[in-house]
C-alpha positions as CSV (number, residue, x, y, z in Angstrom):
1,X,-111.2,-79.6,-104.5
2,X,-108.7,-81.7,-106.4
3,X,-109.9,-82.6,-109.9
4,X,-111.5,-86.0,-110.5
5,X,-111.0,-87.8,-113.8
6,X,-111.7,-91.2,-115.2
7,X,-109.4,-93.8,-113.8
8,X,-108.7,-95.6,-117.0
9,X,-111.6,-97.7,-118.2
10,X,-112.8,-98.7,-114.7
11,X,-115.7,-96.2,-114.8
12,X,-114.5,-94.5,-111.6
13,X,-113.7,-90.8,-111.4
14,X,-110.7,-90.7,-109.2
15,X,-108.9,-87.7,-107.7
16,X,-105.8,-86.8,-109.6
17,X,-103.9,-87.3,-106.3
18,X,-104.3,-90.8,-104.9
19,X,-103.6,-91.2,-101.2
20,X,-100.5,-93.5,-100.8
21,X,-101.3,-95.3,-97.6
22,X,-97.7,-96.4,-97.2
23,X,-97.7,-93.2,-95.1
24,X,-99.7,-95.1,-92.4
25,X,-97.4,-98.1,-92.3
26,X,-95.7,-97.1,-89.0
27,X,-98.1,-94.8,-87.3
28,X,-100.6,-95.5,-84.5
29,X,-104.4,-95.4,-85.0
30,X,-104.7,-92.0,-83.3
31,X,-102.2,-90.5,-85.8
32,X,-104.0,-92.2,-88.8
33,X,-107.3,-90.8,-87.6
34,X,-105.9,-87.3,-87.4
35,X,-104.5,-87.5,-91.0
36,X,-107.3,-89.2,-92.9
37,X,-109.7,-86.2,-92.7
38,X,-107.3,-84.5,-95.2
39,X,-108.8,-86.7,-97.8
40,X,-112.2,-85.2,-97.4
41,X,-110.8,-81.7,-97.1
42,X,-109.1,-82.0,-100.5
43,X,-111.6,-84.3,-102.2
44,X,-109.3,-87.3,-102.4
45,X,-111.5,-90.4,-103.1
46,X,-108.9,-93.1,-104.1
47,X,-106.7,-94.9,-101.6
48,X,-103.7,-97.1,-102.5
49,X,-102.3,-99.5,-99.9
50,X,-100.5,-102.8,-99.9
51,X,-100.3,-106.0,-97.8
52,X,-96.6,-105.2,-97.1
53,X,-97.2,-101.6,-95.9
54,X,-96.8,-102.5,-92.2
55,X,-100.1,-101.7,-90.4
56,X,-101.5,-99.5,-93.1
57,X,-104.5,-101.7,-93.9
58,X,-105.4,-101.9,-90.3
59,X,-105.1,-98.2,-89.9
60,X,-107.5,-97.6,-92.8
61,X,-110.2,-100.1,-91.6
62,X,-112.0,-97.7,-89.2
63,X,-112.0,-94.9,-91.8
64,X,-113.4,-97.2,-94.5
65,X,-116.0,-98.5,-92.0
66,X,-117.1,-95.0,-91.2
67,X,-117.2,-93.9,-94.9
68,X,-118.6,-96.9,-96.8
69,X,-118.5,-96.8,-100.6
70,X,-116.8,-93.4,-100.6
71,X,-113.4,-94.5,-101.8
72,X,-111.9,-96.5,-104.6
73,X,-109.7,-98.9,-102.6
74,X,-106.6,-100.5,-104.1
75,X,-104.2,-102.9,-102.4
76,X,-101.2,-105.0,-103.6
77,X,-99.7,-108.4,-103.2
78,X,-96.0,-109.1,-103.6
79,X,-96.4,-112.9,-103.9
80,X,-95.8,-114.4,-107.3
81,X,-97.3,-117.9,-106.8
82,X,-101.1,-118.2,-106.9
83,X,-101.9,-119.8,-103.6
84,X,-99.7,-117.2,-101.7
85,X,-101.2,-114.3,-103.6
86,X,-104.7,-115.5,-102.9
87,X,-103.9,-115.9,-99.2
88,X,-102.4,-112.4,-99.2
89,X,-105.6,-110.9,-100.8
90,X,-107.8,-112.6,-98.3
91,X,-105.7,-111.3,-95.4
92,X,-105.9,-107.8,-96.9
93,X,-109.7,-108.0,-97.1
94,X,-109.8,-109.1,-93.5
95,X,-107.4,-106.3,-92.3
96,X,-109.3,-103.6,-94.3
97,X,-112.6,-104.9,-93.0
98,X,-114.1,-105.1,-96.5
99,X,-115.6,-107.9,-98.6
100,X,-113.8,-106.8,-101.8
101,X,-111.4,-104.2,-103.1
102,X,-111.7,-102.2,-106.3
103,X,-108.1,-102.9,-107.5
104,X,-105.6,-105.6,-106.7
105,X,-102.0,-105.0,-108.0
106,X,-99.1,-107.3,-108.5
107,X,-96.5,-105.4,-106.6
108,X,-93.1,-104.4,-108.1
109,X,-93.1,-107.0,-110.9
110,X,-89.8,-106.1,-112.4
111,X,-87.5,-109.2,-112.2
112,X,-87.9,-111.5,-115.2
113,X,-87.9,-114.7,-113.2
114,X,-90.6,-113.4,-110.9
115,X,-92.5,-112.1,-113.9
116,X,-92.5,-115.6,-115.4
117,X,-93.8,-117.2,-112.1
118,X,-96.6,-114.6,-111.7
119,X,-97.8,-115.1,-115.3
120,X,-97.5,-118.9,-115.4
121,X,-100.4,-121.3,-114.8
122,X,-101.1,-121.3,-111.0
123,X,-99.3,-118.0,-110.7
124,X,-100.5,-114.8,-109.0
125,X,-102.2,-113.4,-112.1
126,X,-104.4,-116.5,-112.5
127,X,-105.3,-116.4,-108.8
128,X,-106.3,-112.7,-109.1
129,X,-108.4,-113.4,-112.2
130,X,-110.2,-116.1,-110.2
131,X,-110.7,-113.7,-107.3
132,X,-112.1,-111.2,-109.8
133,X,-114.5,-113.8,-111.1
134,X,-115.6,-114.4,-107.5
135,X,-116.2,-110.7,-106.8
136,X,-113.3,-110.2,-104.4
137,X,-111.7,-107.7,-106.7
138,X,-113.0,-105.6,-109.5
139,X,-109.8,-104.8,-111.4
140,X,-106.2,-106.0,-111.7
141,X,-103.1,-103.8,-112.0
142,X,-99.3,-104.1,-111.9
143,X,-96.8,-101.9,-110.2
144,X,-93.1,-101.4,-110.1
145,X,-90.0,-99.3,-109.3
146,X,-86.7,-98.6,-111.0
147,X,-85.3,-97.9,-114.4
148,X,-86.5,-101.1,-116.0
149,X,-90.2,-101.0,-115.0
150,X,-91.6,-99.1,-117.9
151,X,-90.2,-101.7,-120.3
152,X,-91.5,-104.5,-118.0
153,X,-94.9,-103.0,-117.9
154,X,-95.0,-103.1,-121.7
155,X,-94.2,-106.7,-121.5
156,X,-96.9,-107.3,-118.9
157,X,-99.5,-105.6,-121.0
158,X,-98.5,-107.9,-123.9
159,X,-99.4,-110.9,-121.7
160,X,-102.5,-109.5,-120.0
161,X,-104.8,-106.5,-120.3
162,X,-104.1,-105.0,-116.9
163,X,-106.4,-102.2,-115.8
164,X,-103.7,-100.0,-114.3
165,X,-99.9,-99.6,-114.1
166,X,-97.9,-97.7,-111.5
167,X,-94.3,-96.5,-111.9
168,X,-91.9,-93.6,-111.0
169,X,-92.3,-90.2,-112.7
170,X,-90.5,-87.0,-111.9
171,X,-88.5,-84.3,-113.6
172,X,-85.1,-85.8,-112.8
173,X,-86.0,-89.3,-113.8
174,X,-87.4,-88.2,-117.1
175,X,-84.1,-86.6,-118.0
176,X,-82.7,-90.1,-118.4
177,X,-83.2,-90.7,-122.1
178,X,-83.8,-94.5,-122.1
179,X,-86.3,-94.3,-119.3
180,X,-88.1,-91.4,-120.9
181,X,-88.3,-93.3,-124.2
182,X,-89.8,-96.4,-122.6
183,X,-92.2,-94.3,-120.6
184,X,-93.4,-92.5,-123.8
185,X,-94.1,-96.0,-125.4
186,X,-95.9,-97.2,-122.3
187,X,-98.1,-94.1,-122.1
188,X,-99.1,-94.5,-125.8
189,X,-100.1,-98.2,-125.2
190,X,-102.0,-97.2,-122.0
191,X,-103.8,-94.4,-123.8
192,X,-104.8,-96.8,-126.6
193,X,-106.2,-99.4,-124.2
194,X,-107.7,-97.1,-121.5
195,X,-105.2,-98.4,-118.9
196,X,-104.9,-96.1,-115.9
197,X,-101.4,-94.8,-115.2
198,X,-100.4,-94.0,-111.6
199,X,-97.1,-92.4,-110.7
200,X,-94.9,-92.4,-107.6
201,X,-91.8,-90.4,-106.4
202,X,-93.1,-87.1,-107.6
203,X,-91.5,-85.3,-104.6
204,X,-88.4,-87.4,-104.2
205,X,-85.3,-85.4,-103.6
206,X,-82.5,-88.0,-103.3
207,X,-81.5,-91.1,-101.4
208,X,-80.7,-90.5,-97.7
209,X,-77.0,-89.8,-97.2
210,X,-75.3,-93.0,-96.1
211,X,-78.8,-94.5,-95.9
212,X,-79.8,-92.4,-92.9
213,X,-81.6,-89.1,-92.3
214,X,-79.8,-86.1,-91.0
215,X,-79.7,-85.1,-87.4
216,X,-83.1,-84.1,-86.1
217,X,-84.9,-85.4,-89.2
218,X,-87.5,-88.2,-89.0
219,X,-87.2,-90.8,-91.7
220,X,-90.7,-91.5,-93.1
221,X,-89.7,-93.0,-96.4
222,X,-86.8,-94.8,-97.8
223,X,-85.8,-91.7,-99.8
224,X,-85.4,-88.1,-98.7
225,X,-88.4,-86.1,-100.0
226,X,-88.5,-82.4,-100.9
227,X,-89.8,-80.3,-97.9
228,X,-89.8,-76.8,-99.4
229,X,-93.5,-76.1,-100.2
230,X,-92.8,-74.2,-103.4
231,X,-90.5,-76.9,-104.7
232,X,-93.1,-79.6,-103.8
233,X,-95.7,-77.6,-105.7
234,X,-93.6,-77.4,-108.8
235,X,-92.7,-81.1,-108.6
236,X,-96.4,-82.1,-108.3
237,X,-97.6,-79.7,-111.0
238,X,-94.9,-81.1,-113.3
239,X,-96.4,-84.5,-113.1
240,X,-100.0,-83.4,-113.2
241,X,-99.3,-81.4,-116.3
242,X,-99.5,-84.8,-118.0
243,X,-103.2,-85.2,-118.2
244,X,-102.9,-89.0,-118.6
245,X,-101.4,-89.7,-115.2
246,X,-102.3,-89.7,-111.5
247,X,-100.0,-88.8,-108.6
248,X,-99.8,-91.2,-105.7
249,X,-98.8,-89.3,-102.6
250,X,-95.6,-90.0,-100.8
251,X,-95.0,-92.3,-97.8
252,X,-93.5,-89.3,-96.2
253,X,-96.5,-88.2,-94.1
254,X,-95.2,-84.7,-93.4
255,X,-95.4,-83.7,-97.0
256,X,-99.0,-84.9,-97.6
257,X,-100.7,-81.6,-97.0
258,X,-98.3,-79.7,-99.3
259,X,-98.8,-82.3,-102.0
260,X,-102.6,-82.1,-101.8
261,X,-102.4,-78.3,-101.6
262,X,-100.3,-78.2,-104.8
263,X,-102.8,-80.3,-106.6
264,X,-105.7,-78.3,-105.3
265,X,-104.3,-74.9,-106.2
266,X,-104.6,-73.7,-109.8
267,X,-101.3,-72.7,-111.3
268,X,-99.3,-73.1,-114.5
269,X,-97.0,-76.0,-115.1
270,X,-93.4,-75.1,-114.0
271,X,-90.9,-74.3,-116.7
272,X,-87.9,-76.4,-117.4
273,X,-85.7,-73.5,-116.1
274,X,-87.6,-73.5,-112.8
275,X,-87.3,-77.3,-112.4
276,X,-83.6,-77.2,-113.4
277,X,-83.0,-74.6,-110.7
278,X,-84.7,-76.8,-108.1
279,X,-82.4,-79.6,-109.1
280,X,-79.4,-77.4,-108.3
281,X,-80.9,-75.5,-105.3
282,X,-82.1,-78.6,-103.5
283,X,-79.4,-81.1,-104.7
284,X,-82.0,-83.4,-106.3
285,X,-80.5,-86.6,-107.7
286,X,-81.9,-89.8,-109.3
287,X,-83.1,-92.5,-106.9
288,X,-82.6,-95.4,-109.2
289,X,-79.4,-96.8,-110.8
290,X,-80.7,-100.1,-112.2
291,X,-79.3,-102.0,-109.2
292,X,-80.6,-103.1,-105.8
293,X,-83.2,-100.4,-105.4
294,X,-85.2,-101.8,-108.3
295,X,-86.6,-104.2,-105.7
296,X,-87.9,-101.6,-103.2
């Protein structure tokens, strides 16, 4: 079974791999029902979804109804104004079929102007704090993508004591000196405060060539994931070697089992030489350039 550790200061022992329910955004209920038993098989007890993940919340509802109180459930709102964020949360609760969620997250809060709106009076943060006071949520987090997000999370933590953060983390990304430096600073602050750190893009290979998958390949995520099981295992173990962080599984549903298997199988962290060889052998390249993809 995948190791369970404290999810920050929440008091919950979460599996080191968190199920990224974006993988359910475009599947039918039958497919979702066939996939979700993997969570029991590997001991995953934490689910991360979002209001904007297509039908993911709807696909999760029967599973949550059948397994009440078994999972730490997180969702997200992309709205920055308070009224819209509150409406988004209430819709998520209805779609999930629950009366509260464990964690609500302000999604991809990276643009400074959006950050100001979300943190202003009557903004999304104030609305989520009110929802917490009403028992609709237990904890509040913030998420983001791109090369600026570690720095923006530091700014967010200066404004409010968020319970969790989420951001990209993989070998190729950490070779970027500026991002790595900001991440190190963020991890230190989170360790000091007991803030949970979730990571995404552990098994990212590169952007799709010309924005499209190759012939005969089904596109399940906006980026091309690794598909070689050994390379996936090395990528996942690289992230999990950092005992402070959790891995959120990919929206590419076909790699879910290999990711879970990698986390469930004891093994040493890969060497830098092995990871560098993977970069060459699988043509791995950075996803982010500080431009348009920051908003994904």
